[in-house]
C-alpha positions as CSV (number, residue, x, y, z in Angstrom):
1,M,0.0,0.0,0.0
2,T,1.4,3.4,-0.9
3,N,1.8,6.2,1.5
4,Q,-0.9,8.2,-0.2
5,A,-3.5,5.4,0.1
6,Q,-2.5,4.7,3.7
7,I,-2.9,8.4,4.6
8,K,-6.3,8.5,2.9
9,L,-7.4,5.4,4.7
10,L,-6.3,6.8,8.1
11,K,-8.2,10.0,7.4
12,V,-11.4,8.0,6.7
13,F,-11.0,6.2,10.0
14,I,-10.6,9.5,11.8
15,V,-13.8,10.8,10.2
16,I,-15.7,7.6,11.1
17,G,-14.4,7.8,14.7
18,L,-15.5,11.4,15.1
19,F,-18.9,10.6,13.6
20,L,-19.4,7.7,16.1
21,I,-18.4,9.9,19.0
22,V,-20.9,12.6,18.0
23,T,-23.6,9.9,17.4
24,G,-23.0,8.4,20.9
25,H,-23.2,11.8,22.5
26,F,-26.4,12.5,20.7
27,I,-27.9,9.2,21.8
28,I,-27.0,9.7,25.5
29,S,-28.0,13.4,25.7
30,K,-31.6,13.1,24.2
31,E,-34.8,12.9,26.3
32,W,-36.2,9.9,24.5
33,L,-33.3,7.9,26.0
34,A,-35.4,7.5,29.2
35,H,-37.8,5.3,27.2
36,M,-35.0,3.0,26.1
37,G,-33.7,2.4,29.6
38,P,-30.2,1.0,30.2
39,L,-29.9,-0.2,26.6
40,G,-29.8,3.4,25.3
41,F,-26.9,4.2,27.6
42,I,-25.1,1.0,26.5
43,I,-25.6,1.8,22.8
44,G,-24.4,5.4,23.3
45,A,-21.4,4.4,25.3
46,A,-20.5,1.7,22.7
47,C,-20.6,4.3,19.9
48,I,-18.4,6.6,21.9
49,A,-15.9,3.8,22.7
50,I,-15.7,2.5,19.2
51,G,-15.3,6.1,17.9
52,L,-12.4,6.7,20.3
53,I,-10.8,3.4,19.3
54,C,-11.0,4.5,15.6
55,S,-10.0,8.1,15.9
56,L,-7.2,8.4,18.6
57,P,-4.6,5.8,17.5
58,T,-5.0,6.7,13.9
59,K,-4.3,10.4,14.6
60,I,-1.0,9.4,16.3
61,Y,0.0,7.1,13.5
62,L,-0.9,9.7,10.8
63,T,1.2,12.3,12.6
64,I,4.2,9.9,12.6
65,L,3.7,9.1,8.9
66,L,3.5,12.8,8.0
67,M,6.6,13.6,10.1
68,K,8.6,10.8,8.4
69,R,7.4,12.1,5.0
70,E,8.7,15.6,5.7
71,E,12.1,14.8,7.2
72,P,15.0,15.4,4.8
73,H,16.8,12.4,3.4
């Protein structure tokens, strides 16, 4: 896999992770969650957890890739 394709894939994972974090926050913060009971909190927390797993490590790895790409040879 080329560096460009790898960077593009990492950016997609970051966007998916951020979307899941926002979705989980939206699920937890709404009033209709009281009707769902504990299942609503579990779904919201799962969305936030998966979003963090997708977005945080990829940001670190993307930063390392971009730093290696810009260092002089």
